C-alpha positions as CSV (number, residue, x, y, z in Angstrom):
1,M,27.4,-4.7,-24.1
2,S,26.5,-3.8,-20.4
3,R,23.5,-2.0,-21.8
4,I,22.2,-4.8,-24.1
5,R,18.6,-5.3,-21.9
6,S,17.9,-9.3,-21.1
7,R,14.5,-8.7,-20.0
8,D,11.3,-7.0,-21.2
9,T,13.0,-5.4,-25.1
10,K,10.8,-3.9,-26.8
11,P,10.2,-7.2,-29.8
12,E,9.7,-9.1,-25.6
13,R,6.8,-6.5,-24.8
14,I,5.1,-6.9,-28.1
15,V,4.9,-10.2,-27.8
16,R,3.4,-9.8,-24.8
17,S,0.9,-7.1,-25.9
18,M,0.1,-9.1,-28.6
19,L,-0.7,-12.1,-26.2
20,H,-2.8,-10.8,-23.2
21,K,-4.9,-9.4,-26.6
22,M,-5.8,-12.9,-27.2
23,G,-6.8,-14.0,-24.2
24,Y,-3.9,-16.0,-23.1
25,R,-2.7,-15.7,-19.9
26,F,1.5,-16.6,-18.5
27,R,4.4,-15.6,-16.4
28,L,7.4,-13.5,-16.8
29,H,10.8,-14.9,-16.8
30,V,10.2,-17.8,-14.5
31,R,13.8,-18.5,-12.6
32,S,12.7,-21.8,-11.4
33,L,12.7,-23.0,-15.0
34,P,15.7,-24.0,-17.3
35,G,17.4,-20.4,-19.2
36,T,13.7,-18.2,-17.5
37,P,11.9,-18.2,-20.9
38,D,10.3,-14.8,-21.3
39,L,7.2,-16.5,-21.2
40,V,5.6,-19.6,-19.4
41,L,1.8,-20.2,-20.7
42,S,1.2,-23.2,-17.7
43,K,-2.0,-23.6,-18.8
44,Y,-0.6,-25.1,-22.3
45,K,2.9,-26.7,-20.1
46,T,4.4,-24.3,-23.2
47,V,7.7,-21.2,-22.7
48,I,8.0,-19.6,-25.1
49,F,12.0,-17.2,-26.2
50,V,11.7,-14.0,-28.1
51,H,15.2,-14.2,-29.4
52,G,16.5,-11.3,-30.9
53,C,18.0,-12.6,-34.4
54,F,21.4,-10.6,-34.2
55,W,22.4,-12.6,-30.8
56,H,20.7,-15.8,-31.5
57,R,21.9,-16.5,-34.8
58,H,18.6,-16.4,-36.7
59,P,19.4,-18.2,-39.6
60,G,19.3,-17.2,-43.0
61,C,18.2,-14.0,-41.9
62,K,19.6,-10.6,-42.7
63,F,19.8,-9.2,-38.9
64,A,22.2,-12.6,-37.6
65,Y,25.7,-10.8,-39.8
66,T,28.8,-11.2,-37.6
67,P,30.6,-7.8,-37.0
68,K,33.8,-7.4,-38.8
69,S,36.2,-6.0,-36.0
70,R,36.9,-8.8,-33.2
71,T,35.2,-11.6,-35.0
72,E,36.9,-14.6,-33.0
73,F,35.2,-12.9,-29.9
74,W,31.8,-12.2,-31.6
75,M,31.9,-16.1,-33.1
76,S,32.6,-17.3,-29.3
77,K,30.1,-14.7,-28.2
78,F,27.0,-16.2,-30.1
79,E,28.2,-20.0,-30.1
80,G,27.6,-19.4,-26.5
81,N,24.0,-18.2,-27.1
82,L,23.4,-21.6,-29.7
83,V,24.8,-24.1,-26.8
84,S,23.2,-22.8,-23.6
85,H,19.7,-22.1,-25.8
86,E,19.6,-25.8,-26.9
87,D,20.6,-27.4,-23.7
88,S,17.6,-25.0,-22.0
89,A,15.7,-26.4,-25.2
90,Q,16.4,-30.2,-24.4
91,K,15.8,-29.3,-20.5
92,L,12.9,-28.0,-20.3
93,A,11.8,-30.5,-23.5
94,D,12.8,-33.3,-20.9
95,L,10.8,-31.2,-18.1
96,G,7.5,-32.0,-20.0
97,W,7.2,-28.5,-21.8
98,Q,6.7,-27.5,-25.4
99,V,9.4,-25.0,-26.4
100,M,8.7,-21.7,-29.1
101,V,10.5,-19.6,-30.5
102,I,9.8,-16.1,-31.1
103,W,12.2,-14.4,-33.6
104,E,12.7,-10.6,-33.8
105,C,11.8,-10.4,-37.3
106,E,9.1,-11.7,-36.9
107,L,7.7,-8.7,-35.5
108,S,7.2,-7.3,-38.8
109,D,4.0,-9.7,-39.9
110,I,2.0,-9.6,-36.4
111,D,-1.2,-11.3,-37.6
112,A,0.9,-14.5,-39.0
113,L,2.4,-14.4,-35.8
114,K,-0.4,-15.0,-34.2
115,E,-1.9,-17.4,-36.6
116,K,1.3,-19.7,-36.0
117,V,1.4,-18.7,-32.0
118,H,-2.8,-19.9,-31.5
119,S,-2.4,-23.1,-33.7
120,F,0.7,-24.0,-31.6
121,L,-1.5,-23.3,-29.1
122,Q,-4.1,-25.5,-29.6
123,G,-1.8,-28.3,-31.2
124,N,-0.8,-27.7,-34.2
125,P,3.0,-26.6,-34.4
126,S,3.9,-24.5,-36.3
127,P,5.3,-26.5,-39.8
128,N,8.5,-23.8,-39.9
129,P,11.0,-25.6,-37.7
130,E,12.5,-21.9,-37.5
131,M,9.7,-20.8,-35.4
132,T,10.2,-23.9,-32.9
133,S,12.4,-25.9,-31.1
134,E,12.1,-28.7,-28.8
């Protein structure tokens, strides 16, 4: 597991490229904010987390499977990830930040993702509860 990247992952680079092409400017991995968000759009008081479906247990996603071996270990690991993210999201909300989660599987439809991001940043949060977290 030491080879699992926590930053600059392929999904994260895709989202960064998409946002930049859309004209949004952002900072990366701001350590002073709870949870060290992947992207911080200060102008919009918004943070974006790019989550892998496997590690962060995307509800209903085929990529959020549980390995067959060492099930107890994996369930504990996944639960820790979920608790950590919920805690970070709550702290960010308490500080006045909007929190958006982009799931790895959502990158298969870039046009729909662009619309969701644009809508979220313009003050019309997506109706998809799996997309956002506050």
